[in-house]
TORKE-349081 format. One record per residue: residue in one letter; x, y, z of N, C-alpha, C in turn. Coordinates in pm, whole numbers, padded with zeros to 5 digits, always signed. Example, Ala and Ser with C-alpha at 12.3 -4.5 7.8 and 13.67 -1.06 7.14 Angstrom:
<atoms>
A+01319-00569+00780+01230-00450+00780+01320-00330+00780S+01285-00225+00708+01367-00106+00714+01290+00003+00787
</atoms>
This chain:
<atoms>
M+09162+08263+07497+09041+08257+07431+08964+08339+07544I+08917+08433+07442+08812+08546+07516+08671+08494+07557A+08663+08540+07704+08561+08466+07768+08421+08553+07695S+08273+08495+07729+08176+08604+07686+08126+08637+07792E+08162+08622+07921+08116+08704+08047+08218+08693+08158Y+08247+08814+08209+08350+08838+08340+08284+08898+08431D+08301+08896+08579+08274+08947+08661+08330+09136+08638V+08427+09154+08595+08450+09284+08547+08532+09310+08442V+08522+09362+08333+08568+09389+08233+08660+09526+08254V+08799+09538+08234+08855+09625+08226+08906+09654+08086I+08916+09822+08035+08948+09871+07920+09089+09909+07916G+09194+09866+07878+09314+09953+07851+09396+09877+07996G+09539+09870+07938+09653+09803+08015+09744+09843+08049G+09724+09995+08058+09848+10056+08126+09834+10049+08282P+09917+10126+08376+09928+10099+08459+09800+10126+08567A+09696+10201+08520+09581+10200+08605+09475+10083+08556G+09502+10008+08441+09363+09872+08415+09449+09818+08463S+09620+09772+08489+09674+09655+08515+09659+09649+08683T+09665+09785+08728+09629+09768+08888+09477+09734+08937T+09399+09784+08874+09290+09738+08887+09248+09595+08881S+09294+09570+08773+09237+09412+08727+09333+09316+08809T+09431+09342+08868+09528+09256+08972+09444+09262+09087L+09422+09380+09129+09382+09369+09276+09228+09311+09260L+09161+09346+09152+09042+09222+09182+09053+09090+09129A+09147+09045+09074+09170+08905+09065+09202+08869+09200Q+09277+08926+09274+09321+08896+09410+09200+08917+09529G+09124+08953+09493+08989+08961+09553+08879+08851+09473G+08938+08769+09400+08854+08631+09381+08748+08683+09250L+08774+08770+09215+08681+08800+09104+08734+08781+08966K+08651+08727+08864+08704+08683+08720+08726+08804+08656A+08835+08892+08616+08843+09000+08575+08924+08997+08400G+08859+09028+08285+08875+09047+08196+08948+09167+08113L+09076+09197+08098+09130+09306+08027+09168+09294+07892F+09126+09421+07854+09124+09420+07674+09236+09568+07657E+09335+09547+07613+09437+09634+07561+09434+09657+07422R+09416+09790+07347+09407+09812+07198+09526+09759+07148E+09641+09832+07217+09812+09816+07163+09821+09666+07184K+09958+09661+07106+10052+09532+07148+10183+09575+07225F+10170+09550+07351+10310+09568+07403+10425+09497+07387P+10543+09565+07399+10575+09689+07471+10549+09825+07370R+10465+09957+07447+10429+10034+07347+10510+10170+07439F+10569+10253+07338+10598+10364+07420+10478+10461+07504H+10560+10535+07610+10454+10598+07671+10590+10682+07770I+10507+10808+07763+10570+10921+07858+10511+10927+07988G+10597+10970+08101+10597+10934+08226+10651+10857+08289E+10793+10884+08292+10875+10793+08355+10925+10829+08475S+10907+10936+08575+10935+10969+08715+10842+10889+08794L+10864+10804+08869+10727+10736+09003+10789+10870+09095I+10710+10866+09195+10728+10931+09341+10691+10852+09434P+10744+10847+09554+10753+10770+09649+10608+10697+09677E+10520+10739+09671+10402+10710+09742+10348+10604+09628T+10413+10570+09514+10348+10473+09461+10395+10323+09514Y+10493+10323+09634+10555+10203+09694+10427+10123+09751W+10327+10194+09797+10246+10147+09871+10144+10058+09796V+10103+10127+09667+10004+10026+09587+10115+09894+09503L+10220+09939+09473+10326+09843+09421+10328+09710+09495K+10316+09752+09661+10345+09673+09740+10254+09573+09719R+10099+09598+09739+09969+09535+09723+09963+09461+09591L+10026+09512+09476+10054+09427+09365+10135+09332+09354N+10257+09304+09450+10340+09205+09444+10448+09224+09363M+10446+09372+09324+10550+09410+09271+10683+09461+09295L+10720+09472+09401+10824+09547+09475+10956+09468+09464E+10970+09335+09468+11051+09242+09450+11123+09287+09286K+10984+09262+09214+11063+09282+09042+11096+09424+09058M+11058+09498+09106+11097+09650+09070+11227+09666+09147Q+11285+09591+09275+11367+09607+09341+11516+09537+09249Q+11486+09442+09188+11554+09352+09059+11562+09409+08960S+11483+09489+08900+11502+09572+08779+11624+09646+08779H+11665+09682+08643+11776+09785+08628+11739+09938+08617F+11589+09952+08663+11570+10087+08666+11648+10170+08774V+11685+10288+08717+11742+10378+08835+11679+10423+08934K+11764+10404+09041+11711+10453+09200+11681+10604+09211K+11600+10651+09265+11558+10778+09256+11503+10815+09394H+11605+10921+09467+11631+10922+09632+11551+11099+09649S+11541+11168+09507+11518+11301+09537+11475+11373+09448V+11425+11507+09463+11419+11607+09345+11479+11728+09381Q+11517+11793+09273+11589+11907+09292+11551+12026+09186F+11546+12154+09242+11473+12276+09131+11601+12355+09092V+11583+12393+08993+11671+12536+08956+11600+12621+08930N+11617+12733+08986+11560+12847+08938+11591+12915+08780A+11529+13032+08732+11519+13082+08611+11720+13138+08597H+11747+13178+08713+11874+13215+08719+11994+13065+08720G+11933+12955+08741+12066+12879+08739+12091+12864+08878K+12034+12866+08981+12038+12875+09102+11987+12728+09148E+12037+12655+09217+12009+12530+09248+11954+12515+09407S+11840+12432+09393+11763+12454+09559+11861+12348+09604A+11856+12286+09737+11897+12236+09799+11790+12069+09797P+11846+11958+09760+11782+11849+09699+11645+11830+09834F+11508+11760+09756+11477+11714+09841+11474+11572+09867Y+11531+11534+09968+11535+11389+09971+11433+11333+10052F+11376+11236+10032+11242+11148+10041+11301+11117+10188W+11416+11061+10187+11440+10925+10307+11442+11057+10466D+11517+11157+10426+11509+11272+10546+11393+11325+10554N+11292+11317+10520+11152+11340+10550+11114+11205+10594K+11120+11071+10553+11041+10963+10592+11125+10863+10595P+11240+10807+10659+11314+10732+10689+11259+10575+10670H+11213+10548+10534+11144+10414+10518+11187+10366+10397E+11174+10232+10346+11203+10181+10258+11106+10262+10150C+10992+10318+10174+10895+10367+10033+10981+10477+09990S+11069+10530+10050+11146+10666+10028+11233+10660+09890Q+11268+10540+09879+11343+10538+09747+11228+10450+09648T+11243+10541+09552+11155+10501+09403+11277+10488+09302W+11191+10496+09165+11238+10456+09034+11255+10551+08941Q+11297+10559+08850+11299+10618+08706+11299+10524+08605V+11193+10502+08557+11144+10367+08495+11131+10415+08313V+11164+10301+08229+11114+10335+08112+10958+10255+08105R+10881+10367+08061+10780+10323+08056+10720+10215+07957S+10789+10196+07848+10728+10064+07758+10748+09924+07851E+10848+09918+07967+10947+09808+08017+10861+09809+08150F+10815+09920+08200+10722+09921+08332+10616+09873+08310D+10520+09924+08211+10415+09885+08173+10383+09739+08159Q+10468+09697+08088+10464+09573+08028+10494+09476+08172M+10581+09498+08239+10593+09416+08405+10478+09443+08484L+10402+09548+08464+10247+09560+08533+10167+09451+08475L+10191+09449+08350+10037+09381+08260+10072+09248+08289E+10206+09191+08282+10254+09051+08296+10214+09017+08413N+10236+09086+08551+10202+09062+08669+10050+09048+08723A+09948+09127+08601+09833+09077+08623+09770+08986+08581R+09838+08914+08470+09830+08776+08410+09887+08656+08512E+09977+08688+08599+10067+08634+08660+09920+08566+08805H+09855+08694+08845+09755+08717+08934+09616+08666+08880G+09625+08611+08734+09519+08550+08706+09386+08609+08662V+09441+08743+08628+09359+08810+08488+09363+08769+08357D+09268+08782+08292+09270+08700+08166+09266+08854+08071A+09399+08887+08053+09462+09001+07971+09467+08970+07820H+09381+09065+07734+09438+09016+07607+09482+09177+07512E+09590+09162+07456+09639+09264+07350+09603+09266+07235S+09594+09388+07124+09549+09392+07023+09393+09355+07020V+09364+09416+07104+09179+09410+07146+09122+09540+07147H+09049+09611+07082+08978+09701+07044+08864+09709+07128V+08831+09765+07215+08693+09813+07279+08641+09906+07198V+08527+09900+07148+08444+09979+07039+08336+10018+07105E+08300+09988+07214+08204+10034+07309+08161+09978+07425V+08110+10096+07478+08032+09999+07636+07881+09977+07620L+07846+09855+07681+07730+09856+07641+07627+09891+07779F+07496+09907+07739+07411+10008+07861+07259+09912+07858D+07221+09914+07908+07072+09876+07969+07046+10030+08048G+06960+10089+07980+06924+10238+08044+07036+10269+08086D+07072+10319+08212+07207+10397+08275+07299+10293+08305R+07263+10197+08293+07360+10081+08357+07443+10000+08307A+07557+10016+08299+07683+09951+08216+07678+09786+08225T+07652+09698+08104+07650+09570+08127+07727+09507+08066G+07853+09565+07985+07927+09476+07913+08010+09587+07817V+08093+09519+07695+08142+09580+07610+08148+09495+07490A+08139+09610+07390+08149+09538+07256+08309+09534+07200I+08415+09438+07153+08514+09437+07102+08525+09414+06995K+08647+09441+06926+08670+09404+06803+08807+09346+06784Q+08822+09225+06714+08965+09140+06717+08964+09088+06595D+09055+09117+06488+09079+09057+06394+08955+09072+06279G+08937+09245+06293+08809+09257+06214+08658+09199+06266Q+08662+09119+06373+08533+09033+06438+08459+09117+06557R+08349+09144+06538+08262+09210+06637+08234+09103+06785K+08266+09127+06891+08191+09024+06984+08154+09135+07119E+08019+09051+07164+07981+09138+07258+08025+09057+07417I+08055+09133+07505+08126+09038+07630+08032+09137+07748K+07968+09018+07842+07867+09062+07948+07996+09104+08056A+07945+09196+08156+08021+09219+08277+07913+09270+08379T+07961+09270+08488+07863+09309+08606+07914+09456+08615V+08046+09461+08594+08088+09602+08616+08188+09617+08526V+08222+09762+08448+08294+09803+08338+08388+09889+08402V+08528+09889+08409+08591+09971+08473+08708+10068+08297D+08694+10177+08310+08733+10264+08184+08861+10298+08207A+08960+10235+08178+09114+10265+08220+09180+10313+08053S+09102+10341+07967+09123+10358+07833+09227+10462+07803G+09279+10547+07915+09379+10641+07903+09336+10773+07841Q+09373+10836+07770+09341+10992+07721+09247+10947+07616A+09212+10831+07594+09088+10827+07477+09001+10827+07545A+08980+10799+07674+08844+10842+07755+08732+10793+07694L+08727+10674+07696+08571+10617+07631+08455+10662+07664L+08423+10637+07819+08312+10700+07842+08316+10824+07882M+08394+10891+07962+08397+11064+07953+08354+11117+07805N+08433+11035+07719+08408+11124+07596+08235+11078+07546R+08205+10966+07534+08063+10929+07536+07950+11018+07619M+07973+11006+07733+07884+11103+07842+07887+11252+07845K+07990+11306+07790+08044+11457+07789+08071+11481+07947L+08150+11406+08010+08200+11453+08133+08306+11537+08153R+08381+11545+08050+08498+11649+08071+08489+11762+08091I+08568+11805+08199+08613+11952+08201+08731+11990+08185W+08761+12073+08098+08942+12135+08047+08947+12212+08173D+09063+12195+08202+09143+12298+08325+09173+12468+08237P+09101+12537+08360+09111+12653+08298+09230+12709+08320V+09331+12645+08397+09464+12709+08391+09586+12637+08323L+09548+12503+08356+09661+12462+08256+09653+12377+08142N+09744+12458+08069+09730+12467+07921+09837+12441+07864K+09940+12332+07867+10062+12312+07837+10098+12244+07703G+10199+12236+07687+10283+12174+07565+10417+12143+07614A+10452+12025+07527+10625+11946+07563+10663+11904+07429I+10806+11922+07458+10900+11896+07350+10994+11792+07404W+11040+11691+07374+11161+11628+07415+11236+11499+07344T+11340+11503+07377+11405+11409+07357+11477+11264+07445Y+11583+11209+07376+11650+11114+07493+11792+11154+07441W+11896+11160+07552+12050+11180+07536+12086+11063+07597E+12192+11013+07548+12296+10921+07610+12470+11021+07643G+12459+10971+07738+12597+11035+07804+12586+11181+07892A+12472+11197+07898+12442+11338+07917+12485+11355+08118Y+12518+11460+08126+12574+11453+08286+12481+11387+08399R+12533+11308+08482+12427+11284+08584+12522+11285+08763D+12457+11334+08827+12500+11347+08956+12580+11197+08997S+12639+11209+09108+12690+11056+09179+12613+11023+09320G+12637+10919+09357+12583+10889+09464+12409+10888+09493R+12372+10923+09607+12215+10909+09607+12175+11024+09507D+12224+11140+09492+12162+11227+09346+12183+11195+09244E+12230+11045+09223+12242+11040+09026+12132+11001+08981G+12017+10963+09056+11888+10942+08992+11788+11022+09002A+11816+11164+09049+11712+11276+09117+11661+11325+09009T+11521+11345+08993+11477+11437+08922+11482+11549+08916M+11542+11634+08825+11560+11778+08817+11443+11870+08751V+11398+11950+08783+11299+12068+08739+11347+12232+08708L+11405+12232+08609+11494+12361+08582+11390+12466+08545Q+11389+12549+08569+11318+12672+08496+11356+12729+08399T+11258+12751+08305+11332+12831+08194+11353+12990+08237P+11444+13084+08172+11467+13177+08209+11359+13287+08191G+11267+13258+08095+11141+13364+08095+11044+13309+08228R+11068+13200+08281+10986+13171+08406+10861+13148+08384D+10832+13084+08228+10679+13040+08213+10687+12914+08189G+10803+12850+08214+10823+12714+08165+10906+12614+08252W+10931+12516+08218+11047+12438+08270+11109+12306+08209F+11211+12257+08237+11297+12152+08165+11279+12024+08279W+11228+11915+08217+11280+11793+08303+11379+11734+08238Y+11441+11659+08386+11581+11596+08336+11582+11494+08430I+11542+11366+08346+11512+11245+08421+11613+11142+08407P+11727+11096+08493+11824+10965+08414+11751+10875+08446Q+11766+10771+08311+11728+10642+08337+11876+10531+08338H+11851+10414+08283+11931+10326+08296+11990+10317+08130D+12091+10244+08120+12172+10239+08014+12234+10389+07935N+12270+10479+08038+12325+10567+08026+12232+10675+07948I+12102+10695+07939+12034+10739+07870+11963+10842+08007V+11942+10977+07921+11834+11089+08010+11715+11146+07939S+11618+11156+07996+11481+11218+07931+11502+11344+07942L+11503+11422+07844+11528+11584+07865+11382+11642+07781G+11326+11713+07854+11207+11801+07780+11206+11919+07849V+11134+12016+07757+11082+12137+07778+10924+12150+07792V+10877+12220+07870+10744+12250+07900+10705+12384+07916A+10607+12417+07849+10561+12586+07833+10429+12592+07801P+10372+12727+07815+10242+12733+07766+10194+12679+07616F+10124+12594+07597+10117+12579+07425+10129+12670+07344D+10034+12789+07343+10085+12908+07236+10241+12924+07209Y+10277+12936+07301+10437+13017+07314+10508+12875+07247L+10487+12782+07273+10574+12666+07265+10558+12618+07107F+10426+12630+07037+10406+12588+06923+10323+12678+06798K+10272+12766+06866+10189+12868+06779+10316+12973+06701G+10333+12962+06568+10393+13070+06497+10574+12997+06493R+10571+12842+06508+10713+12803+06508+10731+12747+06389K+10590+12699+06336+10578+12632+06215+10600+12473+06229G+10575+12431+06359+10599+12311+06383+10728+12204+06377D+10827+12291+06401+10951+12247+06363+11019+12234+06529H+10998+12134+06563+11018+12089+06702+11150+12080+06748E+11244+12012+06647+11379+12047+06660+11427+12147+06687A+11379+12253+06614+11428+12385+06611+11406+12464+06746T+11289+12478+06795+11225+12517+06896+11291+12456+07011Y+11345+12311+07031+11367+12270+07124+11505+12298+07166Y+11594+12327+07010+11724+12376+07050+11748+12535+07098E+11629+12616+07059+11607+12741+07108+11566+12727+07241E+11506+12643+07286+11472+12662+07468+11620+12608+07549V+11692+12499+07462+11774+12486+07550+11920+12571+07539E+11915+12652+07453+12024+12776+07405+12001+12879+07542K+11872+12894+07529+11844+12993+07680+11863+12982+07796A+11893+12823+07846+11892+12795+07957+12038+12684+07967P+12135+12796+08048+12271+12755+08039+12296+12611+08103A+12209+12610+08221+12232+12491+08336+12175+12376+08240V+12105+12382+08133+12053+12265+08064+12144+12217+07955K+12218+12354+07885+12290+12330+07795+12420+12283+07839K+12464+12277+07940+12598+12247+08019+12566+12092+08044R+12451+12078+08043+12473+11912+08116+12440+11811+07961I+12400+11860+07870+12427+11801+07794+12518+11855+07662A+12625+11902+07718+12723+11942+07618+12801+11823+07544N+12821+11717+07639+12941+11605+07603+12841+11490+07531A+12680+11508+07520+12574+11416+07540+12539+11365+07369T+12498+11284+07353+12468+11221+07199+12303+11189+07189R+12227+11297+07093+12112+11254+07138+12080+11131+07022V+11981+11060+07071+11990+10923+07021+11815+10883+06973T+11741+10987+07000+11587+10974+06905+11580+11089+06857G+11456+11104+06778+11422+11208+06721+11335+11319+06844F+11246+11377+06782+11158+11483+06865+11073+11435+06915F+11004+11385+07030+10851+11401+07061+10800+11534+07078A+10663+11538+07079+10585+11654+07118+10456+11622+07157T+10405+11719+07248+10249+11694+07292+10193+11825+07335R+10033+11835+07336+09971+11909+07380+09942+11845+07508D+09923+11903+07627+09889+11822+07753+09765+11963+07792Y+09646+11889+07748+09550+12017+07797+09492+11925+07967S+09513+11969+08072+09483+11902+08173+09313+11921+08198Y+09301+11835+08241+09103+11784+08281+09083+11671+08347R+08926+11676+08392+08879+11596+08476+08748+11511+08441S+08707+11434+08509+08544+11405+08452+08468+11511+08595T+08335+11497+08539+08243+11551+08657+08205+11424+08740Q+08225+11333+08697+08200+11170+08753+08290+11081+08770V+08336+11009+08883+08425+10877+08884+08357+10781+08828A+08209+10745+08895+08169+10641+08812+07998+10670+08813G+07961+10563+08784+07799+10533+08762+07735+10415+08801N+07658+10369+08745+07576+10240+08745+07662+10145+08688G+07742+10067+08765+07788+09957+08674+07926+09980+08601W+07974+10099+08600+08085+10150+08542+08160+10257+08663V+08320+10273+08593+08403+10356+08697+08523+10382+08605L+08545+10518+08628+08670+10540+08541+08798+10583+08657V+08933+10543+08594+09059+10548+08649+09132+10564+08549G+09239+10619+08617+09374+10667+08565+09329+10777+08471D+09407+10774+08367+09386+10933+08254+09247+10951+08206A+09169+10788+08218+09036+10794+08156+08945+10891+08265F+09025+10918+08386+08913+11007+08473+08963+11149+08453G+09091+11142+08464+09159+11267+08462+09306+11313+08455F+09349+11422+08370+09524+11418+08304+09540+11533+08417L+09658+11536+08511+09684+11666+08536+09872+11689+08484D+09876+11802+08514+10019+11891+08458+10108+11771+08517P+10230+11727+08409+10329+11665+08476+10428+11709+08557L+10413+11807+08593+10538+11884+08657+10600+11804+08805Y+10511+11768+08848+10589+11672+08990+10562+11538+08964S+10577+11486+08868+10534+11316+08805+10440+11265+08885S+10358+11330+08902+10240+11256+08996+10135+11161+08909G+10171+11137+08762+10048+11067+08668+10074+10936+08710V+10149+10823+08716+10146+10694+08773+10091+10684+08876L+10126+10753+09014+10080+10735+09146+09922+10771+09109L+09887+10867+09054+09731+10891+09012+09644+10756+08968A+09732+10715+08861+09669+10589+08783+09678+10476+08895L+09801+10441+08960+09789+10349+09055+09697+10345+09183K+09699+10484+09240+09600+10507+09326+09473+10508+09326S+09412+10568+09190+09238+10518+09153+09238+10421+09124G+09307+10332+09053+09263+10165+09031+09283+10108+09138E+09366+10113+09237+09364+10062+09373+09206+10094+09430L+09177+10202+09443+09047+10262+09539+08944+10188+09454A+08955+10174+09324+08832+10140+09254+08841+10012+09269A+08936+09909+09267+08921+09781+09290+08868+09755+09422D+08891+09820+09527+08860+09763+09665+08704+09811+09627A+08629+09931+09586+08495+09948+09571+08416+09829+09518I+08457+09790+09396+08441+09706+09323+08423+09580+09401V+08522+09542+09482+08531+09389+09549+08427+09409+09634D+08426+09524+09741+08317+09491+09828+08170+09529+09780G+08168+09629+09667+08002+09599+09618+07964+09487+09538L+08086+09398+09502+08030+09293+09416+07964+09202+09548T+08064+09193+09619+08026+09111+09775+07881+09162+09830K+07840+09260+09818+07749+09302+09897+07648+09313+09766G+07640+09304+09666+07523+09283+09556+07502+09416+09516D+07613+09527+09521+07568+09675+09526+07657+09731+09388T+07663+09723+09279+07726+09792+09203+07659+09929+09145S+07609+10001+09229+07531+10144+09207+07670+10261+09203A+07647+10355+09141+07728+10482+09123+07811+10526+09255A+07683+10503+09375+07782+10578+09484+07875+10494+09543Q+07810+10330+09529+07940+10233+09586+08033+10240+09521L+08031+10198+09337+08149+10228+09328+08250+10353+09293G+08167+10463+09332+08246+10576+09323+08266+10630+09440R+08274+10586+09572+08268+10611+09685+08404+10694+09714W+08495+10645+09665+08649+10722+09689+08638+10827+09611G+08594+10882+09511+08605+10983+09484+08647+11125+09549D+08556+11153+09632+08566+11312+09675+08699+11313+09725N+08774+11195+09818+08880+11227+09858+09001+11227+09744F+08960+11134+09664+09071+11102+09540+09086+11270+09493N+08960+11349+09465+08950+11475+09405+09046+11582+09483Q+09019+11567+09613+09092+11647+09713+09225+11647+09678G+09262+11501+09662+09407+11482+09687+09460+11564+09566V+09366+11525+09459+09439+11575+09283+09447+11727+09317D+09351+11797+09391+09353+11939+09379+09466+11988+09444R+09512+11919+09560+09653+11954+09642+09763+11977+09540M+09779+11868+09457+09862+11851+09363+09877+11947+09242R+09737+11960+09176+09712+12087+09119+09773+12202+09165R+09712+12253+09322+09750+12375+09362+09885+12389+09368L+09955+12284+09375+10109+12299+09384+10164+12323+09270V+10102+12263+09154+10162+12300+08988+10100+12442+08961C+09998+12494+09018+09954+12617+08981+10038+12748+09060E+10087+12697+09193+10153+12780+09217+10284+12817+09168Y+10355+12687+09131+10494+12689+09065+10494+12786+08927Y+10385+12762+08840+10358+12830+08740+10370+12966+08744D+10329+13011+08915+10257+13143+08920+10355+13204+09026G+10481+13154+09015+10581+13221+09077+10672+13168+09225F+10582+13056+09232+10616+12987+09370+10745+12950+09367S+10855+13007+09494+10984+12920+09495+11019+12856+09649F+11028+12744+09562+11066+12651+09696+11166+12693+09820G+11279+12751+09769+11345+12807+09834+11335+12918+09918T+11273+12982+09890+11189+13127+09932+11114+13069+10047F+11017+12961+10008+10947+12919+10118+11003+12857+10213V+11097+12747+10218+11167+12687+10315+11282+12767+10384R+11290+12902+10331+11358+12973+10430+11296+13074+10489N+11169+13091+10455+11072+13161+10542+11002+13068+10624F+10976+12943+10615+10899+12837+10707+10962+12698+10679P+11089+12721+10778+11189+12607+10747+11101+12466+10829D+11015+12489+10939+10935+12381+10981+10858+12332+10888L+10802+12383+10773+10748+12310+10685+10797+12269+10561R+10924+12248+10599+11030+12175+10480+10954+12037+10455N+10949+11944+10585+10874+11813+10552+10749+11790+10510T+10660+11928+10570+10521+11903+10461+10548+11946+10342V+10604+11980+10276+10615+12018+10131+10677+11901+10074T+10781+11855+10111+10838+11720+10065+10727+11608+10059D+10648+11604+10186+10515+11515+10186+10442+11555+10034L+10412+11648+10008+10328+11686+09885+10434+11644+09765L+10516+11666+09746+10629+11614+09641+10637+11480+09635I+10608+11380+09761+10628+11268+09734+10496+11150+09716G+10399+11263+09687+10258+11240+09692+10169+11182+09775D+10210+11200+09909+10133+11211+10014+10014+11333+10011L+09903+11294+09932+09805+11385+09913+09659+11373+09926F+09645+11239+10043+09519+11206+10055+09457+11223+10193D+09533+11317+10247+09542+11324+10428+09555+11499+10442D+09472+11548+10530+09433+11696+10534+09581+11759+10590K+09619+11679+10668+09742+11732+10777+09870+11794+10643V+09867+11782+10543+09943+11874+10459+09879+12013+10432D+09794+12066+10470+09708+12149+10424+09749+12284+10499K+09840+12203+10601+09914+12373+10687+09993+12444+10605V+10025+12371+10483+10120+12441+10409+10070+12598+10325W+09937+12575+10285+09873+12690+10225+09876+12796+10240K+09834+12839+10410+09829+12961+10467+09960+13048+10471P+10065+12992+10492+10215+13019+10488+10233+13053+10382M+10186+12963+10272+10232+12967+10109+10141+13135+10094E+10021+13152+10129+09960+13256+10081+09982+13379+10144S+10069+13392+10265+10138+13513+10321+10273+13564+10257L+10297+13492+10138+10392+13528+10050+10366+13617+09917Y+10191+13593+09884+10185+13647+09766+10191+13787+09755P+10237+13798+09619+10223+13979+09609+10084+14050+09645A+10070+14145+09640+09921+14210+09675+09842+14207+09525D+09905+14207+09438+09795+14158+09292+09792+14042+09311K+09828+13935+09342+09796+13804+09292+09663+13772+09305K+09613+13715+09153+09509+13683+09118+09431+13536+09196R+09316+13559+09224+09248+13400+09259+09278+13276+09185L+09310+13155+09232+09323+13045+09130+09207+12984+09112Q+09164+12968+08967+09034+12898+08926+09029+12799+08982T+08941+12717+09026+08933+12587+09020+08898+12501+08899W+08938+12391+08911+08925+12311+08782+08783+12272+08744K+08713+12290+08835+08551+12275+08780+08486+12433+08703E+08597+12521+08686+08522+12636+08647+08577+12664+08489G+08626+12525+08441+08661+12522+08304+08567+12481+08214D+08606+12478+08100+08503+12463+07977+08451+12295+07987T+08350+12266+07950+08314+12154+07874+08339+12152+07748P+08337+12015+07649+08386+11986+07540+08325+12078+07453D+08172+12078+07451+08103+12191+07394+08153+12338+07374A+08194+12385+07496+08254+12505+07486+08357+12522+07452A+08459+12419+07485+08568+12422+07445+08630+12416+07298G+08519+12345+07205+08541+12343+07072+08632+12214+07022Q+08757+12232+07002+08821+12071+06947+08946+12067+07025K+08934+12064+07158+09058+12068+07217+09067+11904+07231A+09184+11878+07231+09249+11716+07224+09388+11713+07274N+09423+11640+07360+09574+11582+07400+09613+11517+07299E+09752+11580+07214+09813+11493+07084+09956+11500+07118L+09975+11351+07061+10154+11290+07117+10177+11294+06953V+10313+11338+06957+10394+11325+06780+10490+11259+06855V+10499+11139+06794+10610+11022+06819+10721+11029+06719P+10852+11029+06663+10930+11039+06561+10937+10923+06524K+10949+10909+06375+11031+10757+06308+11068+10675+06359D+11199+10754+06425+11331+10692+06487+11275+10648+06607L+11173+10614+06673+11153+10570+06789+11228+10436+06823R+11318+10446+06928+11402+10332+06968+11287+10248+07055L+11271+10093+07052+11188+10023+07083+11185+10046+07256G+11375+10028+07257+11386+10060+07403+11323+10180+07507I+11300+10279+07450+11283+10416+07554+11119+10355+07576
</atoms>
């Protein structure tokens, strides 16, 4: 039964929404969560990075993850355009702690685990409920209007959390989005059974394989049930324009150009059709307002190169929940209180964004480590998601010392286009008809 009033309403039941609502319930608040879809549902973003550990621990999810059949991930490895492999970046070698082992997940299963965990903590979570509008009194959010079984109902809340993903309900309403001026990629992927995987602690490694033209990369993510997720990422115009929308042909053309990839799937069987997405990176100019706050993809989306998506969803949910609990305790639900975490969070996203942009602009992990072996651990800190501490900033000047003389200045995300200037940009996802529920 949906109540008519909550302390906090959370829009969306993905990782950001489940995290926020669980921590709100732990803080003694009455939280209502409304998810438009029925779980389990497909979602891309399958590789976790180690810093998710700390939020999962607060959510009481660690034991569930440890008992799951998800593949354990101990490292990430890079393969350059010529097929030369870097030494693996082992997380444990950098930080000998339980947190340094993470997982490769199937998001339909992982997201459902998080949502069920929210319910176990007392969250009033409802699926197949569409939030059609956030209600306002002046500039203050006061609740939401939902639609269920064709019926509209208004629900009051002291705080509204938008975790609606790339639908970005409030960001779109308020025109807060800025499209990244640099990161404009597309991806095509599918799933393989019986593809090659390493052994021992390398079995669950994420591999990033640079395309021969150096303008893109493949992800290679081992999953349970002998499945591997394999996708190619490249500039949107290159991957889709002039290719007549034939995702299968484009995918195989790119695989054919990459012997290291082709070799790994030589004896494998493709088990789904082809997925495709255009991923325009973006961020909101605000993280919160009076009575409302944005988390996860409803606040921003960053290129998936270093698998930071789930971490940013969990971390933003955690930070927002703490600000809300504290704010309701003090009777302060102002923009300043609810968004007090925004500046530090943005700095962390900026660090990951810079590392992504450096890679696309020719950065070589192998060359950097050979020149600055004492900074190998600091680079690994960035790769594990240790983004919110300025101690990692010591890598940038050494990195700049290796720049070619004609390297252009990296534009900041704030230099991107607003929706009015950018026209009809939108992130889109194409899902094949033969999608297996388990993927």
